C-alpha positions, 0 to 999 in steps of 0.5 A: 724802281731802278737797278740800284734800288733793287740791289739795295733791297736785295742786299738788305734782305740777304743781310737779315737772312745771312747776317754773317755775310756781306751781300754787297760783295756779290758779283753779278754772276755769282750764285747767291745761295752758294756764295752766301751759303744760304740753305733752302729754307733761308732762300725761301724766307728771302723770296717771301720777304722780297715779295712783301718788299717789292710786291712782286710774286715770284712763282716757284717755277721761276726760282731757278731763273733768279739764282744770280744777282744779275738775274734777280735784278733783271727779273724784278725790273722786268716784273715791276710796272 
């Protein structure tokens, strides 16, 4: 899975969670939750959906490591075999 494929999955899932936003306009270093105004419940729903879609389990202690698009993409890329 390359970076563009990961971003496409992330954008699709974020659009489902926050339909009134435009996730594809996220800058790589922007905080996803703050920029898209996503609350903690929706954030958790996003992580669960991301886990199902990618097969990568993100433990709770890593949530802080995936706050930006850049960090999330790198995290998934490094975890995906």
